[in-house]
LUMGU-920188 format. One line per 5 residues: their letters; for each residue x, y, z of N, C-alpha, C. Coordinates in pm, 1 decimal, always signed. Atoms other than C-alpha are relative to their C-alpha. Layout:
A = X/Y/Z/X/Y/Z/X/Y/Z | ...
//
This chain:
MSKLA = +37.3/+142.3/+4.2/+13019.3/-9571.1/-16254.7/-45.2/-60.2/+139.1 | +11.4/+65.2/-150.0/+13048.0/-9668.9/-15887.3/-103.4/+61.6/+82.2 | +98.3/-80.6/-69.9/+12821.9/-9376.1/-15786.4/-141.0/-86.5/-36.9 | +134.5/+41.9/+36.8/+12517.3/-9525.5/-16012.4/+9.3/-141.2/+74.0 | -8.1/+131.7/-57.3/+12624.3/-9895.8/-15878.8/-67.9/+4.4/+151.3
RQLKF = +19.7/-23.2/-140.7/+12594.9/-9770.5/-15514.0/-156.1/+42.0/+6.5 | +161.9/-45.3/-0.7/+12254.7/-9583.8/-15563.2/-70.7/-113.9/-29.5 | +69.3/+134.9/+20.5/+12123.3/-9925.1/-15736.8/-20.8/-88.9/+114.4 | -13.3/+71.9/-130.6/+12236.3/-10094.5/-15439.7/-71.9/+37.4/+109.7 | +81.9/-76.9/-84.3/+12096.8/-9848.9/-15208.7/-167.4/-31.4/-6.3
YAETY = +135.1/-11.5/+38.0/+11762.2/-9861.2/-15371.4/-29.1/-151.7/+4.5 | +48.9/+154.4/+13.1/+11770.9/-10256.0/-15402.5/-24.8/-42.0/+147.5 | +15.6/+14.1/-119.1/+11832.0/-10268.0/-15034.7/-98.5/+61.7/+79.1 | +101.7/-89.6/-64.4/+11592.7/-10010.0/-14917.9/-123.2/-54.0/-67.0 | +128.9/+51.3/+61.2/+11284.5/-10119.4/-15156.5/+20.8/-112.4/-74.9
PKASS = -9.2/+118.3/+52.1/+11327.5/-10493.1/-15220.4/-98.3/-42.1/-95.4 | +132.9/+53.7/+108.3/+10976.4/-10548.9/-15361.6/+0.0/+97.3/-123.7 | +1.8/-78.1/+121.5/+10996.5/-10261.5/-15590.5/+91.0/-20.6/-72.2 | -117.5/+12.0/+102.2/+11352.0/-10309.6/-15728.9/-35.7/-154.9/-57.2 | +30.8/+123.9/+56.9/+11241.5/-10686.1/-15779.3/-96.6/+14.7/-100.5
AALIG = +100.0/-20.2/+119.3/+10926.3/-10585.7/-15971.0/+67.4/+68.0/-109.7 | -71.5/-69.6/+104.2/+11141.9/-10349.0/-16158.8/+90.2/-80.4/-99.0 | -66.9/+107.6/+51.2/+11382.2/-10621.1/-16253.7/-94.1/-66.9/-67.7 | +112.7/+75.9/+68.4/+11107.8/-10835.7/-16353.7/-65.7/+44.7/-114.4 | +80.6/-75.8/+129.8/+10924.7/-10577.1/-16564.1/+112.0/+18.9/-98.2
GTALA = -96.6/-21.7/+79.2/+11237.2/-10478.8/-16719.4/+41.7/-105.2/-91.6 | -23.9/+109.2/+72.8/+11327.6/-10836.9/-16833.5/-106.2/-39.8/-77.4 | +116.7/+33.7/+93.2/+10968.2/-10894.0/-16958.1/-13.0/+117.9/-118.7 | -1.2/-90.5/+104.3/+10990.5/-10581.8/-17156.5/+122.6/-20.0/-102.5 | -133.5/+60.5/+90.9/+11332.1/-10687.5/-17316.1/-50.4/-92.1/-89.7
FAAVV = +23.4/+130.2/+57.0/+11202.7/-11026.1/-17371.1/-110.0/+32.5/-135.2 | +122.4/-35.1/+92.3/+10865.7/-10866.2/-17543.7/+80.9/+80.6/-133.0 | -54.5/-88.0/+122.1/+11099.6/-10621.9/-17764.5/+75.8/-99.7/-104.5 | -39.2/+89.6/+76.2/+11295.9/-10918.8/-17882.0/-99.5/-78.6/-97.8 | +78.2/+105.8/+92.9/+11014.3/-11133.9/-17976.9/-80.2/+96.5/-101.1
GFIEV = +57.7/-67.7/+117.2/+10859.6/-10834.1/-18148.9/+92.8/+28.0/-114.9 | -89.3/-9.7/+121.4/+11173.0/-10755.8/-18351.6/-9.4/-145.1/-91.1 | -30.2/+147.2/+60.6/+11177.5/-11149.5/-18447.6/-129.2/-27.3/-99.7 | +101.9/-3.9/+87.8/+10825.3/-11109.1/-18561.2/-15.1/+106.1/-118.4 | -18.1/-108.8/+85.7/+10867.1/-10784.2/-18747.9/+101.4/-65.6/-128.8
QDIME = -118.3/+35.2/+59.8/+11171.1/-10959.0/-18906.7/-57.4/-116.0/-118.0 | +76.2/+129.6/+65.3/+10944.6/-11293.9/-19012.5/-56.9/+60.6/-101.5 | +79.9/-51.9/+77.7/+10697.5/-11095.4/-19153.1/+49.7/+80.8/-126.4 | -80.9/-80.9/+110.0/+10942.6/-10865.1/-19366.0/+31.8/-136.3/-100.6 | -98.5/+125.7/+72.2/+11114.0/-11208.3/-19490.1/-128.7/-83.7/-75.2
AKRHT = +106.5/+60.1/+63.0/+10748.5/-11358.5/-19586.4/-26.2/+85.4/-90.1 | +9.4/-102.3/+104.9/+10668.5/-11044.2/-19779.7/+90.6/-16.1/-132.0 | -117.7/-5.0/+120.5/+11002.7/-11065.9/-19979.8/-14.3/-132.5/-68.2 | +13.4/+165.7/+72.1/+10961.2/-11453.1/-20044.1/-130.3/+11.0/-71.0 | +124.8/-2.0/+61.5/+10591.1/-11391.5/-20147.1/+31.0/+63.5/-120.9
AAKRE = -17.5/-113.7/+126.7/+10690.4/-11094.8/-20391.6/+101.5/-101.0/-89.0 | -87.4/+69.9/+112.3/+10981.9/-11326.1/-20529.9/-53.4/-109.5/-72.5 | +68.6/+106.5/+42.0/+10758.8/-11627.0/-20575.7/-93.2/+44.9/-124.1 | +95.9/-46.2/+106.4/+10514.2/-11414.8/-20761.1/+71.4/+45.8/-121.7 | -64.9/-40.2/+112.4/+10757.7/-11252.8/-20966.2/+52.3/-127.6/-95.0
QNVNY = -35.1/+111.5/+66.1/+10886.5/-11603.8/-21072.5/-108.1/-77.5/-89.9 | +105.7/+56.6/+73.3/+10545.3/-11728.0/-21154.4/-73.5/+83.8/-113.1 | +56.7/-82.8/+95.0/+10441.5/-11445.3/-21377.3/-0.6/-60.0/-172.2 | -0.5/+47.2/+134.2/+10559.5/-11627.7/-21699.4/-30.4/-161.4/-19.8 | +18.3/+140.7/+5.0/+10432.2/-11982.1/-21615.5/-122.2/-0.6/-80.4
TEEAQ = +125.1/+16.7/+63.9/+10173.8/-12139.7/-21836.1/-105.4/-69.4/+67.8 | +122.3/+54.3/-106.4/+9832.8/-12254.2/-21694.5/+30.9/-121.3/+29.3 | -37.4/+137.5/-10.0/+9957.5/-12628.0/-21720.3/+115.7/+19.9/+128.3 | -90.7/+2.8/-83.0/+10242.1/-12544.9/-21511.7/-38.3/+63.9/+139.5 | +69.7/-39.0/-127.5/+10029.4/-12343.4/-21256.6/-83.1/-115.2/+44.4
LSTTS = +51.5/+112.4/-34.3/+9825.3/-12652.9/-21233.2/+91.2/-86.0/+51.5 | -68.5/+106.9/-27.5/+10095.5/-12891.0/-21167.8/+85.9/+59.6/+136.1 | -96.1/-49.6/-118.5/+10275.4/-12661.3/-20900.1/-76.7/+9.9/+139.0 | +63.2/-15.1/-119.3/+10173.1/-12663.4/-20547.8/+15.5/+131.8/+43.0 | +9.3/-142.9/-61.0/+10063.7/-12310.5/-20441.2/-87.5/+0.0/+137.3
AGEVT = +57.7/-34.1/-134.3/+9902.9/-12167.0/-20109.9/-128.6/-79.7/+6.9 | +141.5/+50.4/-2.7/+9559.7/-12280.4/-20198.4/-8.1/-121.8/-27.0 | +35.0/+117.2/+29.2/+9625.3/-12609.6/-20330.9/+45.8/-125.5/+86.6 | -24.1/+103.0/-91.7/+9593.2/-12936.9/-20151.2/+89.9/-80.6/-44.6 | -111.4/+86.8/+36.4/+9890.4/-13162.3/-20138.5/-53.8/-130.4/+44.0
PQEAQ = +48.0/+113.8/-17.1/+9843.3/-13529.0/-20120.5/-0.4/-64.4/+163.3 | -1.7/+52.0/-135.7/+9946.4/-13547.8/-19748.4/-110.5/+44.9/+68.2 | +95.5/-72.1/-51.3/+9692.7/-13299.5/-19654.9/-146.7/-65.7/-45.9 | +110.2/+75.3/+38.3/+9433.9/-13487.2/-19847.7/-6.1/-118.9/+88.0 | +3.1/+142.1/-67.9/+9512.2/-13809.7/-19689.1/-59.8/+47.3/+155.9
LAAML = +32.6/-26.9/-136.1/+9490.1/-13631.6/-19334.0/-134.5/+60.7/+0.8 | +122.6/-41.5/+8.9/+9172.5/-13458.2/-19430.0/-105.5/-156.9/+29.3 | +56.2/+145.2/-2.4/+9050.4/-13849.8/-19509.8/-24.8/-45.5/+118.0 | +12.9/+78.5/-149.0/+9138.2/-13969.0/-19195.8/-70.8/+60.7/+91.4 | +100.6/-54.8/-93.2/+8966.6/-13724.6/-19003.2/-134.5/-13.1/-22.9
ENAKN = +115.5/+29.1/+63.4/+8684.2/-13768.6/-19220.2/-53.0/-146.6/+63.6 | +34.7/+135.4/-27.1/+8683.2/-14125.7/-19136.2/-0.3/-36.1/+145.7 | +6.7/+6.8/-168.5/+8749.5/-14098.0/-18760.2/-135.5/+71.8/+53.0 | +101.5/-44.3/-49.5/+8462.7/-13870.3/-18735.1/-158.2/-70.9/-29.5 | +154.0/+100.5/+57.9/+8180.2/-14107.8/-18937.6/+30.9/-111.4/+77.4
SSWQD = -34.7/+145.6/-29.5/+8349.6/-14417.0/-18753.6/-82.9/+2.0/+155.2 | +6.5/-5.4/-154.9/+8242.1/-14509.6/-18390.6/+111.9/-22.4/+83.0 | -130.7/-22.9/-77.5/+8457.4/-14495.5/-18089.9/+56.0/-136.6/-17.0 | -63.4/+123.5/+0.7/+8505.2/-14885.1/-18110.3/+80.8/-11.2/-135.1 | -75.7/+20.6/+119.0/+8605.5/-14857.6/-18475.1/+119.3/+72.7/+18.5
NLRNA = -141.6/-98.5/-4.6/+8832.7/-14583.6/-18408.8/+125.7/-55.9/+90.4 | -107.3/+74.9/-60.7/+9006.6/-14777.9/-18143.8/+88.1/-117.6/-72.0 | -67.0/+120.2/+84.4/+9050.6/-15090.5/-18354.3/+107.9/+56.3/-102.2 | -74.0/-45.1/+116.4/+9163.0/-14867.1/-18630.2/+126.8/+58.7/+48.4 | -114.5/-57.9/-48.5/+9420.7/-14687.5/-18406.4/+75.5/-126.4/+45.4
ADAQE = -67.5/+126.1/-52.8/+9544.1/-15024.2/-18263.9/+65.5/-49.1/-133.7 | -28.0/+61.4/+123.3/+9579.9/-15152.4/-18633.0/+106.6/+95.2/-64.7 | -85.7/-80.4/+47.6/+9756.5/-14838.8/-18753.3/+138.2/+18.0/+64.5 | -134.7/+18.5/-77.4/+10017.6/-14849.2/-18463.4/+73.8/-115.9/-59.2 | -82.2/+132.5/+31.5/+10121.6/-15203.0/-18544.0/+37.6/+22.5/-168.6
RFMLP = -49.4/-18.4/+146.1/+10108.6/-15089.9/-18934.9/+115.1/+93.8/+0.8 | -110.0/-106.0/+12.7/+10315.2/-14765.1/-18910.6/+85.0/+38.7/+113.4 | -84.6/-21.6/-129.8/+10476.8/-14742.2/-18551.0/+101.2/-112.8/-18.6 | -104.2/+100.1/-17.5/+10673.5/-15060.6/-18606.9/+54.8/-44.1/-140.2 | -31.0/+13.3/+158.9/+10844.1/-15041.4/-18953.5/+91.4/-121.9/-4.9
GRDVD = -57.9/+127.5/+14.5/+11001.7/-15339.0/-19119.3/-94.2/-110.6/+9.1 | +78.1/+145.3/-27.7/+10718.2/-15579.6/-19047.3/-88.6/+3.9/-105.2 | +113.6/+15.9/+96.9/+10477.9/-15703.4/-19297.6/-105.9/-59.0/+67.4 | +121.7/+22.8/-71.2/+10155.8/-15664.8/-19110.7/-104.0/-69.4/-73.3 | +111.9/+86.9/+60.9/+9936.7/-15787.3/-19385.3/+32.0/-147.2/-28.1
EGNEK = -58.6/+141.2/+18.4/+10149.2/-16106.7/-19454.6/-70.0/-44.4/-129.9 | +80.6/+37.8/+133.3/+10004.5/-16100.7/-19818.9/-160.1/+13.9/+4.3 | +142.2/-9.6/-0.2/+9655.9/-16054.7/-19717.4/-49.8/+152.9/-53.7 | +48.3/-125.4/+39.5/+9433.8/-15729.8/-19827.8/+3.0/+64.4/+114.2 | +33.1/-99.4/-107.4/+9442.1/-15427.1/-19648.7/-125.3/+45.9/+58.9
PEYIK = +130.1/-7.2/-77.5/+9170.5/-15340.2/-19408.1/-76.4/+122.3/-67.8 | +102.7/-84.6/+63.1/+8857.8/-15148.9/-19512.8/+2.2/+145.6/+29.9 | -16.1/-146.6/-34.3/+8935.6/-14832.3/-19324.4/+140.2/+69.0/-80.2 | -132.4/-74.1/+96.1/+9284.7/-14790.3/-19547.7/-58.0/+30.8/-135.2 | +29.4/-44.0/+132.7/+9100.5/-14833.9/-19848.4/-113.5/+133.8/-8.1
RIVDR = +115.5/-121.9/-9.9/+8823.9/-14555.8/-19753.1/+110.0/+116.9/+8.3 | -75.3/-116.5/-6.4/+9094.1/-14332.1/-19661.3/+71.0/+46.9/-124.5 | -67.6/-38.5/+132.9/+9302.0/-14370.7/-20006.2/-101.8/+51.8/-75.6 | +109.1/-67.7/+98.8/+8978.5/-14339.6/-20183.2/-61.1/+130.2/+21.0 | +44.4/-118.1/-27.7/+8862.9/-14047.5/-20006.8/+118.7/+107.7/-28.9
SEEIL = -132.4/-117.6/+30.9/+9221.5/-13855.3/-20037.2/+12.9/+19.5/-127.4 | -28.4/-22.6/+147.0/+9219.8/-13925.7/-20403.7/-117.6/+77.7/-48.7 | +114.2/-89.5/+36.2/+8868.9/-13770.9/-20437.6/+17.7/+144.9/+41.7 | -42.6/-166.6/-49.6/+8975.6/-13456.6/-20225.8/+90.0/+46.7/-97.3 | -113.5/-40.4/+94.5/+9276.3/-13427.9/-20469.7/-61.4/+22.8/-148.0
QEDKA = +52.5/-38.0/+122.8/+9054.8/-13438.1/-20771.6/-103.3/+107.7/+17.6 | +117.5/-145.1/-42.6/+8776.5/-13199.3/-20616.1/+95.7/+108.0/-9.0 | -72.5/-111.3/-6.5/+9080.8/-12967.0/-20548.4/+47.7/+41.3/-171.6 | -35.3/-35.5/+138.0/+9204.5/-13003.1/-20914.6/-115.9/+78.1/-91.6 | +129.6/-62.2/+57.0/+8856.2/-12947.9/-21026.4/-20.4/+141.3/+20.8
RKEKE = +2.4/-142.6/-60.7/+8845.2/-12622.5/-20824.4/+69.8/+76.7/-64.7 | -102.7/-104.3/+48.3/+9161.5/-12484.0/-20949.8/-14.2/+31.3/-153.9 | +29.7/-28.5/+151.8/+9072.1/-12551.4/-21333.0/-124.8/+93.4/-16.7 | +97.3/-103.3/+25.7/+8746.5/-12368.8/-21277.1/+36.9/+139.6/+38.1 | -28.7/-109.5/-22.0/+8916.9/-12073.5/-21102.9/+95.7/+57.0/-112.4
IEESK = -88.4/-25.3/+121.6/+9158.7/-12069.4/-21403.4/-88.3/+72.1/-105.9 | +113.9/-36.0/+106.1/+8844.2/-12054.7/-21637.4/-49.0/+129.8/+25.2 | +63.8/-124.9/-4.9/+8678.5/-11805.6/-21456.4/+71.9/+129.0/-9.6 | -102.1/-127.5/+2.1/+9003.0/-11576.2/-21436.9/+0.2/+50.8/-165.0 | -22.7/+9.5/+127.1/+8976.7/-11625.8/-21822.9/-112.8/+111.9/-53.3
DPFTS = +120.6/-77.0/+35.8/+8631.3/-11455.0/-21827.5/+9.6/+149.2/+35.8 | -8.6/-165.8/-33.3/+8653.6/-11064.8/-21862.1/-152.0/+49.2/+67.5 | +135.6/-32.4/-85.5/+8284.3/-11047.9/-21755.7/-23.9/-20.9/+132.8 | +0.7/+31.0/-127.9/+8327.5/-11186.3/-21431.1/+63.5/+82.1/+105.8 | -28.8/-58.5/-108.1/+8343.7/-10990.3/-21121.4/+84.5/-43.2/+91.4
RFWK = -95.8/+42.6/-83.1/+8646.7/-11018.8/-20922.4/-31.1/+52.9/+152.0 | +29.3/-89.6/-122.4/+8523.8/-10773.2/-20651.4/-86.1/-68.7/+85.7 | +100.5/+32.1/-51.7/+8229.4/-10946.1/-20529.0/+37.2/-162.8/+49.8 | -24.5/+147.4/-37.1/+8408.2/-11294.5/-20456.8/+48.9/-18.4/+144.9
//
C-alpha cells in the first residue's frame, strides 16, 4: 500500500496540473454516478407506486373515479392558480401592482381583518369565479372521457 501511495505522491508532485484534473474528473464522475443511481431508484419507485395505485383503482366505480384526484384531474389549488395567472395576463400592469399590494396585505399578514366587514375586491371575485369554472370544465371533461371509454366503437388508437 505504501508503494502505491509513494507513486501517487510522486505523480502529483511531478504532474500537478494533470493530477488535479484527474482528481476533479474522478470527483465529478463519482458525483454523476451517485446522481444517476438516485435517479434510477426514483424512476423505479415511481413505477412501483403507479402500478400499486393502478391495482388499487381496478375495482372502483365510476363515481369514485370522478371524486378521486388522479394525475389528469385539476385540484382546487391548481384551478385557483390558473385563474390568478389568467387574471394577471388580462390586467394592466397598474392593476397587477394594485392587486399585488392588496394581496400582500391580505395574505402575508395573517390575523388581520383586511376587509373590516367590506366586500372583497373585484379581482378576488374574478379569481374565485374563474377557478370554479375551471373545476367545472375539468369535471365535464372527465365525465366525457368516461362516456367515450364506454363506447366500444370509439378508437383509442388515434387520440
